[in-house]
CHARMM-style PDB file with segment names, atoms N, HN, CA, C and O in Angstrom:
ATOM      1  N   MET     1       2.954   0.030  -8.920  1.00  0.00      PROA
ATOM      2  CA  MET     1       3.963  -0.916  -8.521  1.00  0.00      PROA
ATOM      3  C   MET     1       5.333  -0.451  -9.122  1.00  0.00      PROA
ATOM      4  O   MET     1       5.417  -0.118 -10.305  1.00  0.00      PROA
ATOM      5  N   PRO     2       6.396  -0.441  -8.276  1.00  0.00      PROA
ATOM      6  CA  PRO     2       7.706  -0.037  -8.825  1.00  0.00      PROA
ATOM      7  C   PRO     2       8.156  -0.988  -9.942  1.00  0.00      PROA
ATOM      8  O   PRO     2       7.830  -2.174  -9.921  1.00  0.00      PROA
ATOM      9  N   LYS     3       8.895  -0.468 -10.898  1.00  0.00      PROA
ATOM     10  HN  LYS     3       9.161   0.496 -10.915  1.00  0.00      PROA
ATOM     11  CA  LYS     3       9.371  -1.254 -12.054  1.00  0.00      PROA
ATOM     12  C   LYS     3      10.153  -2.459 -11.630  1.00  0.00      PROA
ATOM     13  O   LYS     3      10.042  -3.522 -12.241  1.00  0.00      PROA
ATOM     14  N   GLU     4      10.960  -2.311 -10.575  1.00  0.00      PROA
ATOM     15  HN  GLU     4      11.051  -1.448 -10.078  1.00  0.00      PROA
ATOM     16  CA  GLU     4      11.811  -3.447 -10.166  1.00  0.00      PROA
ATOM     17  C   GLU     4      10.961  -4.638  -9.649  1.00  0.00      PROA
ATOM     18  O   GLU     4      11.386  -5.791  -9.724  1.00  0.00      PROA
ATOM     19  N   LEU     5       9.807  -4.345  -9.147  1.00  0.00      PROA
ATOM     20  HN  LEU     5       9.462  -3.408  -9.085  1.00  0.00      PROA
ATOM     21  CA  LEU     5       8.935  -5.399  -8.620  1.00  0.00      PROA
ATOM     22  C   LEU     5       8.006  -5.905  -9.709  1.00  0.00      PROA
ATOM     23  O   LEU     5       7.606  -7.069  -9.670  1.00  0.00      PROA
ATOM     24  N   ALA     6       7.653  -5.086 -10.664  1.00  0.00      PROA
ATOM     25  HN  ALA     6       7.977  -4.141 -10.696  1.00  0.00      PROA
ATOM     26  CA  ALA     6       6.732  -5.465 -11.715  1.00  0.00      PROA
ATOM     27  C   ALA     6       7.279  -6.668 -12.533  1.00  0.00      PROA
ATOM     28  O   ALA     6       6.521  -7.520 -12.995  1.00  0.00      PROA
ATOM     29  N   ALA     7       8.589  -6.700 -12.687  1.00  0.00      PROA
ATOM     30  HN  ALA     7       9.205  -6.007 -12.311  1.00  0.00      PROA
ATOM     31  CA  ALA     7       9.212  -7.825 -13.480  1.00  0.00      PROA
ATOM     32  C   ALA     7       9.072  -9.170 -12.702  1.00  0.00      PROA
ATOM     33  O   ALA     7       9.030 -10.237 -13.314  1.00  0.00      PROA
ATOM     34  N   GLN     8       9.003  -9.100 -11.345  1.00  0.00      PROA
ATOM     35  HN  GLN     8       9.037  -8.233 -10.848  1.00  0.00      PROA
ATOM     36  CA  GLN     8       8.932 -10.249 -10.522  1.00  0.00      PROA
ATOM     37  C   GLN     8       7.501 -10.701 -10.300  1.00  0.00      PROA
ATOM     38  O   GLN     8       7.283 -11.829  -9.859  1.00  0.00      PROA
ATOM     39  N   ALA     9       6.524  -9.861 -10.589  1.00  0.00      PROA
ATOM     40  HN  ALA     9       6.702  -8.944 -10.947  1.00  0.00      PROA
ATOM     41  CA  ALA     9       5.161 -10.134 -10.257  1.00  0.00      PROA
ATOM     42  C   ALA     9       4.623 -11.295 -11.013  1.00  0.00      PROA
ATOM     43  O   ALA     9       4.839 -11.404 -12.220  1.00  0.00      PROA
ATOM     44  N   THR    10       3.915 -12.184 -10.331  1.00  0.00      PROA
ATOM     45  HN  THR    10       3.739 -12.096  -9.350  1.00  0.00      PROA
ATOM     46  CA  THR    10       3.266 -13.336 -10.956  1.00  0.00      PROA
ATOM     47  C   THR    10       1.791 -13.314 -10.680  1.00  0.00      PROA
ATOM     48  O   THR    10       1.100 -14.310 -10.896  1.00  0.00      PROA
ATOM     49  N   THR    11       1.308 -12.219 -10.217  1.00  0.00      PROA
ATOM     50  HN  THR    11       1.869 -11.411 -10.041  1.00  0.00      PROA
ATOM     51  CA  THR    11      -0.122 -12.123  -9.943  1.00  0.00      PROA
ATOM     52  C   THR    11      -0.932 -11.949 -11.187  1.00  0.00      PROA
ATOM     53  O   THR    11      -0.466 -11.394 -12.182  1.00  0.00      PROA
ATOM     54  N   ARG    12      -2.129 -12.419 -11.129  1.00  0.00      PROA
ATOM     55  HN  ARG    12      -2.508 -12.870 -10.321  1.00  0.00      PROA
ATOM     56  CA  ARG    12      -3.077 -12.264 -12.230  1.00  0.00      PROA
ATOM     57  C   ARG    12      -4.032 -11.195 -11.878  1.00  0.00      PROA
ATOM     58  O   ARG    12      -4.388 -11.001 -10.715  1.00  0.00      PROA
ATOM     59  N   SER    13      -4.445 -10.502 -12.882  1.00  0.00      PROA
ATOM     60  HN  SER    13      -4.156 -10.659 -13.826  1.00  0.00      PROA
ATOM     61  CA  SER    13      -5.463  -9.393 -12.687  1.00  0.00      PROA
ATOM     62  C   SER    13      -6.838 -10.015 -12.922  1.00  0.00      PROA
ATOM     63  O   SER    13      -6.962 -11.134 -13.420  1.00  0.00      PROA
ATOM     64  N   GLU    14      -7.835  -9.277 -12.559  1.00  0.00      PROA
ATOM     65  HN  GLU    14      -7.734  -8.368 -12.155  1.00  0.00      PROA
ATOM     66  CA  GLU    14      -9.250  -9.703 -12.760  1.00  0.00      PROA
ATOM     67  C   GLU    14      -9.474  -9.854 -14.302  1.00  0.00      PROA
ATOM     68  O   GLU    14     -10.193 -10.755 -14.734  1.00  0.00      PROA
ATOM     69  N   SER    15      -8.893  -9.022 -15.064  1.00  0.00      PROA
ATOM     70  HN  SER    15      -8.309  -8.290 -14.712  1.00  0.00      PROA
ATOM     71  CA  SER    15      -9.160  -9.095 -16.518  1.00  0.00      PROA
ATOM     72  C   SER    15      -8.666 -10.414 -17.136  1.00  0.00      PROA
ATOM     73  O   SER    15      -9.087 -10.751 -18.243  1.00  0.00      PROA
ATOM     74  N   SER    16      -7.826 -11.139 -16.489  1.00  0.00      PROA
ATOM     75  HN  SER    16      -7.483 -10.866 -15.590  1.00  0.00      PROA
ATOM     76  CA  SER    16      -7.279 -12.402 -17.010  1.00  0.00      PROA
ATOM     77  C   SER    16      -8.199 -13.596 -16.617  1.00  0.00      PROA
ATOM     78  O   SER    16      -7.996 -14.722 -17.070  1.00  0.00      PROA
ATOM     79  N   LEU    17      -9.181 -13.325 -15.790  1.00  0.00      PROA
ATOM     80  HN  LEU    17      -9.347 -12.410 -15.421  1.00  0.00      PROA
ATOM     81  CA  LEU    17     -10.055 -14.436 -15.333  1.00  0.00      PROA
ATOM     82  C   LEU    17     -11.218 -14.631 -16.275  1.00  0.00      PROA
ATOM     83  O   LEU    17     -11.701 -13.653 -16.846  1.00  0.00      PROA
ATOM     84  N   PRO    18     -11.690 -15.845 -16.465  1.00  0.00      PROA
ATOM     85  CA  PRO    18     -12.784 -16.088 -17.369  1.00  0.00      PROA
ATOM     86  C   PRO    18     -14.102 -15.451 -16.833  1.00  0.00      PROA
ATOM     87  O   PRO    18     -14.414 -15.492 -15.643  1.00  0.00      PROA
ATOM     88  N   GLY    19     -14.839 -14.868 -17.789  1.00  0.00      PROA
ATOM     89  HN  GLY    19     -14.586 -14.835 -18.755  1.00  0.00      PROA
ATOM     90  CA  GLY    19     -16.068 -14.257 -17.337  1.00  0.00      PROA
ATOM     91  C   GLY    19     -15.960 -12.915 -16.673  1.00  0.00      PROA
ATOM     92  O   GLY    19     -16.921 -12.498 -16.026  1.00  0.00      PROA
ATOM     93  N   HSD    20     -14.853 -12.206 -16.788  1.00  0.00      PROA
ATOM     94  HN  HSD    20     -14.072 -12.545 -17.313  1.00  0.00      PROA
ATOM     95  CA  HSD    20     -14.706 -10.883 -16.124  1.00  0.00      PROA
ATOM     96  C   HSD    20     -15.536  -9.918 -16.938  1.00  0.00      PROA
ATOM     97  O   HSD    20     -15.830 -10.117 -18.116  1.00  0.00      PROA
ATOM     98  N   LEU    21     -15.895  -8.859 -16.233  1.00  0.00      PROA
ATOM     99  HN  LEU    21     -15.656  -8.697 -15.275  1.00  0.00      PROA
ATOM    100  CA  LEU    21     -16.711  -7.767 -16.843  1.00  0.00      PROA
ATOM    101  C   LEU    21     -15.822  -6.953 -17.736  1.00  0.00      PROA
ATOM    102  O   LEU    21     -14.696  -6.633 -17.353  1.00  0.00      PROA
ATOM    103  N   LYS    22     -16.281  -6.611 -18.903  1.00  0.00      PROA
ATOM    104  HN  LYS    22     -17.195  -6.871 -19.213  1.00  0.00      PROA
ATOM    105  CA  LYS    22     -15.455  -5.819 -19.799  1.00  0.00      PROA
ATOM    106  C   LYS    22     -15.530  -4.329 -19.397  1.00  0.00      PROA
ATOM    107  O   LYS    22     -16.577  -3.804 -19.018  1.00  0.00      PROA
ATOM    108  N   ALA    23     -14.356  -3.689 -19.504  1.00  0.00      PROA
ATOM    109  HN  ALA    23     -13.506  -4.116 -19.811  1.00  0.00      PROA
ATOM    110  CA  ALA    23     -14.255  -2.273 -19.150  1.00  0.00      PROA
ATOM    111  C   ALA    23     -14.613  -1.452 -20.370  1.00  0.00      PROA
ATOM    112  O   ALA    23     -14.435  -1.911 -21.499  1.00  0.00      PROA
ATOM    113  N   GLU    24     -15.103  -0.274 -20.167  1.00  0.00      PROA
ATOM    114  HN  GLU    24     -15.248   0.098 -19.251  1.00  0.00      PROA
ATOM    115  CA  GLU    24     -15.209   0.714 -21.242  1.00  0.00      PROA
ATOM    116  C   GLU    24     -13.854   1.241 -21.593  1.00  0.00      PROA
ATOM    117  O   GLU    24     -13.116   1.652 -20.698  1.00  0.00      PROA
ATOM    118  N   GLY    25     -13.490   1.252 -22.837  1.00  0.00      PROA
ATOM    119  HN  GLY    25     -14.090   0.918 -23.564  1.00  0.00      PROA
ATOM    120  CA  GLY    25     -12.181   1.734 -23.205  1.00  0.00      PROA
ATOM    121  C   GLY    25     -11.090   0.682 -23.018  1.00  0.00      PROA
ATOM    122  O   GLY    25     -11.378  -0.514 -23.057  1.00  0.00      PROA
ATOM    123  N   GLU    26      -9.861   1.104 -22.818  1.00  0.00      PROA
ATOM    124  HN  GLU    26      -9.628   2.076 -22.786  1.00  0.00      PROA
ATOM    125  CA  GLU    26      -8.756   0.132 -22.650  1.00  0.00      PROA
ATOM    126  C   GLU    26      -8.743  -0.422 -21.242  1.00  0.00      PROA
ATOM    127  O   GLU    26      -8.912   0.312 -20.268  1.00  0.00      PROA
ATOM    128  N   GLU    27      -8.540  -1.730 -21.145  1.00  0.00      PROA
ATOM    129  HN  GLU    27      -8.403  -2.326 -21.936  1.00  0.00      PROA
ATOM    130  CA  GLU    27      -8.506  -2.421 -19.849  1.00  0.00      PROA
ATOM    131  C   GLU    27      -7.060  -2.289 -19.293  1.00  0.00      PROA
ATOM    132  O   GLU    27      -6.078  -2.391 -20.028  1.00  0.00      PROA
ATOM    133  N   GLU    28      -6.986  -2.064 -18.009  1.00  0.00      PROA
ATOM    134  HN  GLU    28      -7.784  -1.981 -17.412  1.00  0.00      PROA
ATOM    135  CA  GLU    28      -5.719  -1.999 -17.331  1.00  0.00      PROA
ATOM    136  C   GLU    28      -5.467  -3.378 -16.727  1.00  0.00      PROA
ATOM    137  O   GLU    28      -6.389  -4.051 -16.265  1.00  0.00      PROA
ATOM    138  N   LYS    29      -4.237  -3.769 -16.741  1.00  0.00      PROA
ATOM    139  HN  LYS    29      -3.488  -3.223 -17.116  1.00  0.00      PROA
ATOM    140  CA  LYS    29      -3.859  -5.080 -16.214  1.00  0.00      PROA
ATOM    141  C   LYS    29      -2.891  -4.788 -15.053  1.00  0.00      PROA
ATOM    142  O   LYS    29      -2.291  -3.716 -14.978  1.00  0.00      PROA
ATOM    143  N   GLY    30      -2.758  -5.786 -14.143  1.00  0.00      PROA
ATOM    144  HN  GLY    30      -3.245  -6.657 -14.204  1.00  0.00      PROA
ATOM    145  CA  GLY    30      -1.786  -5.668 -13.066  1.00  0.00      PROA
ATOM    146  C   GLY    30      -2.561  -5.585 -11.730  1.00  0.00      PROA
ATOM    147  O   GLY    30      -3.791  -5.544 -11.693  1.00  0.00      PROA
ATOM    148  N   SER    31      -1.800  -5.565 -10.682  1.00  0.00      PROA
ATOM    149  HN  SER    31      -0.801  -5.599 -10.712  1.00  0.00      PROA
ATOM    150  CA  SER    31      -2.328  -5.497  -9.349  1.00  0.00      PROA
ATOM    151  C   SER    31      -2.340  -4.109  -8.777  1.00  0.00      PROA
ATOM    152  O   SER    31      -1.397  -3.343  -8.977  1.00  0.00      PROA
ATOM    153  N   GLN    32      -3.409  -3.767  -8.059  1.00  0.00      PROA
ATOM    154  HN  GLN    32      -4.175  -4.389  -7.897  1.00  0.00      PROA
ATOM    155  CA  GLN    32      -3.476  -2.510  -7.389  1.00  0.00      PROA
ATOM    156  C   GLN    32      -3.052  -2.650  -5.892  1.00  0.00      PROA
ATOM    157  O   GLN    32      -3.131  -1.697  -5.116  1.00  0.00      PROA
ATOM    158  N   SER    33      -2.595  -3.893  -5.520  1.00  0.00      PROA
ATOM    159  HN  SER    33      -2.531  -4.667  -6.151  1.00  0.00      PROA
ATOM    160  CA  SER    33      -2.369  -4.163  -4.110  1.00  0.00      PROA
ATOM    161  C   SER    33      -0.927  -4.023  -3.636  1.00  0.00      PROA
ATOM    162  O   SER    33      -0.549  -4.608  -2.620  1.00  0.00      PROA
ATOM    163  N   TYR    34      -0.120  -3.253  -4.362  1.00  0.00      PROA
ATOM    164  HN  TYR    34      -0.428  -2.778  -5.187  1.00  0.00      PROA
ATOM    165  CA  TYR    34       1.241  -2.993  -3.898  1.00  0.00      PROA
ATOM    166  C   TYR    34       1.196  -2.186  -2.579  1.00  0.00      PROA
ATOM    167  O   TYR    34       0.470  -1.199  -2.459  1.00  0.00      PROA
ATOM    168  N   ILE    35       1.983  -2.634  -1.618  1.00  0.00      PROA
ATOM    169  HN  ILE    35       2.573  -3.435  -1.715  1.00  0.00      PROA
ATOM    170  CA  ILE    35       2.036  -1.953  -0.319  1.00  0.00      PROA
ATOM    171  C   ILE    35       3.462  -1.483  -0.148  1.00  0.00      PROA
ATOM    172  O   ILE    35       4.386  -2.295  -0.103  1.00  0.00      PROA
ATOM    173  N   PRO    36       3.652  -0.152  -0.050  1.00  0.00      PROA
ATOM    174  CA  PRO    36       5.008   0.398   0.213  1.00  0.00      PROA
ATOM    175  C   PRO    36       5.642  -0.134   1.493  1.00  0.00      PROA
ATOM    176  O   PRO    36       4.948  -0.406   2.472  1.00  0.00      PROA
ATOM    177  N   LYS    37       6.904  -0.272   1.481  1.00  0.00      PROA
ATOM    178  HN  LYS    37       7.469  -0.050   0.685  1.00  0.00      PROA
ATOM    179  CA  LYS    37       7.660  -0.729   2.721  1.00  0.00      PROA
ATOM    180  C   LYS    37       7.444   0.226   3.865  1.00  0.00      PROA
ATOM    181  O   LYS    37       7.220  -0.188   5.002  1.00  0.00      PROA
ATOM    182  N   GLU    38       7.513   1.528   3.557  1.00  0.00      PROA
ATOM    183  HN  GLU    38       7.695   1.864   2.633  1.00  0.00      PROA
ATOM    184  CA  GLU    38       7.356   2.516   4.623  1.00  0.00      PROA
ATOM    185  C   GLU    38       5.944   2.909   4.797  1.00  0.00      PROA
ATOM    186  O   GLU    38       5.282   3.252   3.818  1.00  0.00      PROA
ATOM    187  N   ALA    39       5.433   2.879   6.017  1.00  0.00      PROA
ATOM    188  HN  ALA    39       5.971   2.600   6.812  1.00  0.00      PROA
ATOM    189  CA  ALA    39       4.042   3.224   6.346  1.00  0.00      PROA
ATOM    190  C   ALA    39       3.726   4.642   5.930  1.00  0.00      PROA
ATOM    191  O   ALA    39       2.592   4.943   5.557  1.00  0.00      PROA
ATOM    192  N   LYS    40       4.741   5.541   5.989  1.00  0.00      PROA
ATOM    193  HN  LYS    40       5.662   5.297   6.292  1.00  0.00      PROA
ATOM    194  CA  LYS    40       4.488   6.971   5.553  1.00  0.00      PROA
ATOM    195  C   LYS    40       4.134   7.104   4.082  1.00  0.00      PROA
ATOM    196  O   LYS    40       3.476   8.060   3.674  1.00  0.00      PROA
ATOM    197  N   ASP    41       4.588   6.112   3.271  1.00  0.00      PROA
ATOM    198  HN  ASP    41       5.123   5.335   3.602  1.00  0.00      PROA
ATOM    199  CA  ASP    41       4.389   6.166   1.818  1.00  0.00      PROA
ATOM    200  C   ASP    41       3.109   5.469   1.418  1.00  0.00      PROA
ATOM    201  O   ASP    41       2.750   5.497   0.241  1.00  0.00      PROA
ATOM    202  N   ASP    42       2.366   4.811   2.394  1.00  0.00      PROA
ATOM    203  HN  ASP    42       2.657   4.788   3.351  1.00  0.00      PROA
ATOM    204  CA  ASP    42       1.189   4.075   2.038  1.00  0.00      PROA
ATOM    205  C   ASP    42      -0.014   5.026   2.165  1.00  0.00      PROA
ATOM    206  O   ASP    42      -0.465   5.321   3.272  1.00  0.00      PROA
ATOM    207  N   LYS    43      -0.503   5.480   1.069  1.00  0.00      PROA
ATOM    208  HN  LYS    43      -0.137   5.241   0.170  1.00  0.00      PROA
ATOM    209  CA  LYS    43      -1.599   6.508   1.036  1.00  0.00      PROA
ATOM    210  C   LYS    43      -2.871   5.940   1.612  1.00  0.00      PROA
ATOM    211  O   LYS    43      -3.563   6.650   2.342  1.00  0.00      PROA
ATOM    212  N   ALA    44      -3.230   4.662   1.320  1.00  0.00      PROA
ATOM    213  HN  ALA    44      -2.667   4.085   0.728  1.00  0.00      PROA
ATOM    214  CA  ALA    44      -4.455   4.147   1.830  1.00  0.00      PROA
ATOM    215  C   ALA    44      -4.383   3.994   3.386  1.00  0.00      PROA
ATOM    216  O   ALA    44      -5.376   4.213   4.079  1.00  0.00      PROA
ATOM    217  N   LEU    45      -3.210   3.620   3.902  1.00  0.00      PROA
ATOM    218  HN  LEU    45      -2.403   3.442   3.339  1.00  0.00      PROA
ATOM    219  CA  LEU    45      -3.064   3.466   5.352  1.00  0.00      PROA
ATOM    220  C   LEU    45      -3.156   4.799   6.027  1.00  0.00      PROA
ATOM    221  O   LEU    45      -3.806   4.935   7.063  1.00  0.00      PROA
ATOM    222  N   GLN    46      -2.487   5.830   5.428  1.00  0.00      PROA
ATOM    223  HN  GLN    46      -1.959   5.720   4.586  1.00  0.00      PROA
ATOM    224  CA  GLN    46      -2.492   7.163   5.986  1.00  0.00      PROA
ATOM    225  C   GLN    46      -3.887   7.791   6.009  1.00  0.00      PROA
ATOM    226  O   GLN    46      -4.251   8.485   6.958  1.00  0.00      PROA
ATOM    227  N   THR    47      -4.665   7.537   4.947  1.00  0.00      PROA
ATOM    228  HN  THR    47      -4.370   6.973   4.176  1.00  0.00      PROA
ATOM    229  CA  THR    47      -6.021   8.040   4.841  1.00  0.00      PROA
ATOM    230  C   THR    47      -6.855   7.368   5.918  1.00  0.00      PROA
ATOM    231  O   THR    47      -7.605   8.053   6.614  1.00  0.00      PROA
ATOM    232  N   ALA    48      -6.756   6.074   6.080  1.00  0.00      PROA
ATOM    233  HN  ALA    48      -6.147   5.518   5.515  1.00  0.00      PROA
ATOM    234  CA  ALA    48      -7.529   5.353   7.091  1.00  0.00      PROA
ATOM    235  C   ALA    48      -7.163   5.820   8.458  1.00  0.00      PROA
ATOM    236  O   ALA    48      -8.058   6.025   9.277  1.00  0.00      PROA
ATOM    237  N   LEU    49      -5.881   6.005   8.767  1.00  0.00      PROA
ATOM    238  HN  LEU    49      -5.153   5.838   8.101  1.00  0.00      PROA
ATOM    239  CA  LEU    49      -5.522   6.512  10.110  1.00  0.00      PROA
ATOM    240  C   LEU    49      -6.047   7.945  10.360  1.00  0.00      PROA
ATOM    241  O   LEU    49      -6.470   8.286  11.465  1.00  0.00      PROA
ATOM    242  N   ALA    50      -6.004   8.754   9.312  1.00  0.00      PROA
ATOM    243  HN  ALA    50      -5.660   8.477   8.414  1.00  0.00      PROA
ATOM    244  CA  ALA    50      -6.493  10.119   9.480  1.00  0.00      PROA
ATOM    245  C   ALA    50      -8.014  10.104   9.786  1.00  0.00      PROA
ATOM    246  O   ALA    50      -8.489  10.880  10.615  1.00  0.00      PROA
ATOM    247  N   LEU    51      -8.749   9.231   9.120  1.00  0.00      PROA
ATOM    248  HN  LEU    51      -8.363   8.601   8.446  1.00  0.00      PROA
ATOM    249  CA  LEU    51     -10.232   9.149   9.400  1.00  0.00      PROA
ATOM    250  C   LEU    51     -10.471   8.663  10.842  1.00  0.00      PROA
ATOM    251  O   LEU    51     -11.298   9.218  11.564  1.00  0.00      PROA
ATOM    252  N   ILE    52      -9.736   7.623  11.241  1.00  0.00      PROA
ATOM    253  HN  ILE    52      -9.064   7.171  10.654  1.00  0.00      PROA
ATOM    254  CA  ILE    52      -9.885   7.098  12.611  1.00  0.00      PROA
ATOM    255  C   ILE    52      -9.500   8.165  13.636  1.00  0.00      PROA
ATOM    256  O   ILE    52     -10.191   8.320  14.643  1.00  0.00      PROA
ATOM    257  N   ARG    53      -8.430   8.889  13.406  1.00  0.00      PROA
ATOM    258  HN  ARG    53      -7.869   8.763  12.588  1.00  0.00      PROA
ATOM    259  CA  ARG    53      -7.975   9.926  14.371  1.00  0.00      PROA
ATOM    260  C   ARG    53      -8.816  11.167  14.342  1.00  0.00      PROA
ATOM    261  O   ARG    53      -8.745  11.986  15.258  1.00  0.00      PROA
ATOM    262  N   GLY    54      -9.644  11.332  13.267  1.00  0.00      PROA
ATOM    263  HN  GLY    54      -9.702  10.667  12.523  1.00  0.00      PROA
ATOM    264  CA  GLY    54     -10.497  12.526  13.113  1.00  0.00      PROA
ATOM    265  C   GLY    54      -9.779  13.730  12.576  1.00  0.00      PROA
ATOM    266  O   GLY    54     -10.273  14.856  12.644  1.00  0.00      PROA
ATOM    267  N   THR    55      -8.588  13.474  12.032  1.00  0.00      PROA
ATOM    268  HN  THR    55      -8.187  12.560  11.976  1.00  0.00      PROA
ATOM    269  CA  THR    55      -7.846  14.635  11.416  1.00  0.00      PROA
ATOM    270  C   THR    55      -8.267  14.860   9.968  1.00  0.00      PROA
ATOM    271  O   THR    55      -7.865  15.851   9.358  1.00  0.00      PROA
ATOM    272  N   GLU    56      -9.064  13.965   9.412  1.00  0.00      PROA
ATOM    273  HN  GLU    56      -9.391  13.160   9.907  1.00  0.00      PROA
ATOM    274  CA  GLU    56      -9.615  14.124   8.081  1.00  0.00      PROA
ATOM    275  C   GLU    56     -11.071  13.708   8.118  1.00  0.00      PROA
ATOM    276  O   GLU    56     -11.441  12.816   8.881  1.00  0.00      PROA
ATOM    277  N   ALA    57     -11.892  14.334   7.315  1.00  0.00      PROA
ATOM    278  HN  ALA    57     -11.591  15.059   6.695  1.00  0.00      PROA
ATOM    279  CA  ALA    57     -13.314  14.002   7.296  1.00  0.00      PROA
ATOM    280  C   ALA    57     -13.702  13.465   5.946  1.00  0.00      PROA
ATOM    281  O   ALA    57     -13.137  13.840   4.919  1.00  0.00      PROA
ATOM    282  N   ASN    58     -14.675  12.582   5.961  1.00  0.00      PROA
ATOM    283  HN  ASN    58     -15.135  12.277   6.796  1.00  0.00      PROA
ATOM    284  CA  ASN    58     -15.284  12.003   4.740  1.00  0.00      PROA
ATOM    285  C   ASN    58     -16.694  11.741   5.028  1.00  0.00      PROA
ATOM    286  O   ASN    58     -16.989  11.152   6.068  1.00  0.00      PROA
ATOM    287  N   PRO    59     -17.631  12.141   4.168  1.00  0.00      PROA
ATOM    288  CA  PRO    59     -19.068  11.896   4.480  1.00  0.00      PROA
ATOM    289  C   PRO    59     -19.457  10.425   4.603  1.00  0.00      PROA
ATOM    290  O   PRO    59     -20.511  10.119   5.161  1.00  0.00      PROA
ATOM    291  N   ALA    60     -18.629   9.503   4.094  1.00  0.00      PROA
ATOM    292  HN  ALA    60     -17.773   9.751   3.641  1.00  0.00      PROA
ATOM    293  CA  ALA    60     -18.961   8.090   4.185  1.00  0.00      PROA
ATOM    294  C   ALA    60     -18.395   7.423   5.442  1.00  0.00      PROA
ATOM    295  O   ALA    60     -18.621   6.243   5.708  1.00  0.00      PROA
ATOM    296  N   PHE    61     -17.650   8.233   6.200  1.00  0.00      PROA
ATOM    297  HN  PHE    61     -17.467   9.192   5.983  1.00  0.00      PROA
ATOM    298  CA  PHE    61     -16.998   7.574   7.425  1.00  0.00      PROA
ATOM    299  C   PHE    61     -17.345   8.486   8.644  1.00  0.00      PROA
ATOM    300  O   PHE    61     -17.249   9.709   8.545  1.00  0.00      PROA
ATOM    301  N   PRO    62     -17.733   7.901   9.749  1.00  0.00      PROA
ATOM    302  CA  PRO    62     -18.230   6.510   9.874  1.00  0.00      PROA
ATOM    303  C   PRO    62     -19.607   6.349   9.231  1.00  0.00      PROA
ATOM    304  O   PRO    62     -20.386   7.302   9.188  1.00  0.00      PROA
ATOM    305  N   PRO    63     -19.906   5.172   8.739  1.00  0.00      PROA
ATOM    306  CA  PRO    63     -21.245   4.954   8.163  1.00  0.00      PROA
ATOM    307  C   PRO    63     -22.242   4.945   9.290  1.00  0.00      PROA
ATOM    308  O   PRO    63     -21.950   4.519  10.407  1.00  0.00      PROA
ATOM    309  N   SER    64     -23.433   5.428   8.971  1.00  0.00      PROA
ATOM    310  HN  SER    64     -23.671   5.774   8.064  1.00  0.00      PROA
ATOM    311  CA  SER    64     -24.496   5.375   9.988  1.00  0.00      PROA
ATOM    312  C   SER    64     -25.012   3.970  10.043  1.00  0.00      PROA
ATOM    313  O   SER    64     -24.918   3.269   9.035  1.00  0.00      PROA
ATOM    314  N   PRO    65     -25.554   3.503  11.150  1.00  0.00      PROA
ATOM    315  CA  PRO    65     -26.103   2.105  11.259  1.00  0.00      PROA
ATOM    316  C   PRO    65     -27.179   1.863  10.134  1.00  0.00      PROA
ATOM    317  O   PRO    65     -27.225   0.762   9.584  1.00  0.00      PROA
ATOM    318  N   LYS    66     -28.009   2.832   9.797  1.00  0.00      PROA
ATOM    319  HN  LYS    66     -27.971   3.726  10.244  1.00  0.00      PROA
ATOM    320  CA  LYS    66     -29.025   2.681   8.739  1.00  0.00      PROA
ATOM    321  C   LYS    66     -28.355   2.450   7.457  1.00  0.00      PROA
ATOM    322  O   LYS    66     -28.733   1.540   6.719  1.00  0.00      PROA
ATOM    323  N   GLN    67     -27.296   3.291   7.123  1.00  0.00      PROA
ATOM    324  HN  GLN    67     -26.989   4.030   7.723  1.00  0.00      PROA
ATOM    325  CA  GLN    67     -26.591   3.155   5.870  1.00  0.00      PROA
ATOM    326  C   GLN    67     -25.888   1.808   5.757  1.00  0.00      PROA
ATOM    327  O   GLN    67     -25.949   1.176   4.702  1.00  0.00      PROA
ATOM    328  N   ALA    68     -25.237   1.364   6.792  1.00  0.00      PROA
ATOM    329  HN  ALA    68     -25.187   1.878   7.649  1.00  0.00      PROA
ATOM    330  CA  ALA    68     -24.530   0.126   6.784  1.00  0.00      PROA
ATOM    331  C   ALA    68     -25.508  -1.075   6.612  1.00  0.00      PROA
ATOM    332  O   ALA    68     -25.177  -2.041   5.925  1.00  0.00      PROA
ATOM    333  N   ALA    69     -26.656  -1.011   7.208  1.00  0.00      PROA
ATOM    334  HN  ALA    69     -26.925  -0.226   7.766  1.00  0.00      PROA
ATOM    335  CA  ALA    69     -27.619  -2.065   7.140  1.00  0.00      PROA
ATOM    336  C   ALA    69     -28.309  -2.163   5.791  1.00  0.00      PROA
ATOM    337  O   ALA    69     -28.755  -3.231   5.371  1.00  0.00      PROA
ATOM    338  N   SER    70     -28.383  -0.995   5.112  1.00  0.00      PROA
ATOM    339  HN  SER    70     -28.021  -0.128   5.454  1.00  0.00      PROA
ATOM    340  CA  SER    70     -29.117  -0.973   3.823  1.00  0.00      PROA
ATOM    341  C   SER    70     -28.244  -1.403   2.618  1.00  0.00      PROA
ATOM    342  O   SER    70     -28.755  -1.734   1.548  1.00  0.00      PROA
ATOM    343  N   GLU    71     -26.923  -1.386   2.830  1.00  0.00      PROA
ATOM    344  HN  GLU    71     -26.508  -1.118   3.699  1.00  0.00      PROA
ATOM    345  CA  GLU    71     -26.063  -1.789   1.696  1.00  0.00      PROA
ATOM    346  C   GLU    71     -25.953  -3.264   1.597  1.00  0.00      PROA
ATOM    347  O   GLU    71     -25.858  -3.938   2.623  1.00  0.00      PROA
ATOM    348  N   PRO    72     -25.960  -3.826   0.365  1.00  0.00      PROA
ATOM    349  CA  PRO    72     -25.859  -5.302   0.213  1.00  0.00      PROA
ATOM    350  C   PRO    72     -24.529  -5.915   0.567  1.00  0.00      PROA
ATOM    351  OT1 PRO    72     -24.364  -7.131   0.468  1.00  0.00      PROA
TER     352      PRO     72
END
């Protein structure tokens, strides 16, 4: 998250919730859900579009029907 937005953030992280699972080592705080204003800067969006368009490959995409049905 950019520094100018971090000061305005009022979101809580999972680590601030009661009963959260303890991490090994130092716990990180903050939100991972920052979305850049420009679509070209959004790495998650660009990866998803590349998978859908077939310009990038990943063994987990698309999931096979058997694989999707077996996951909880």
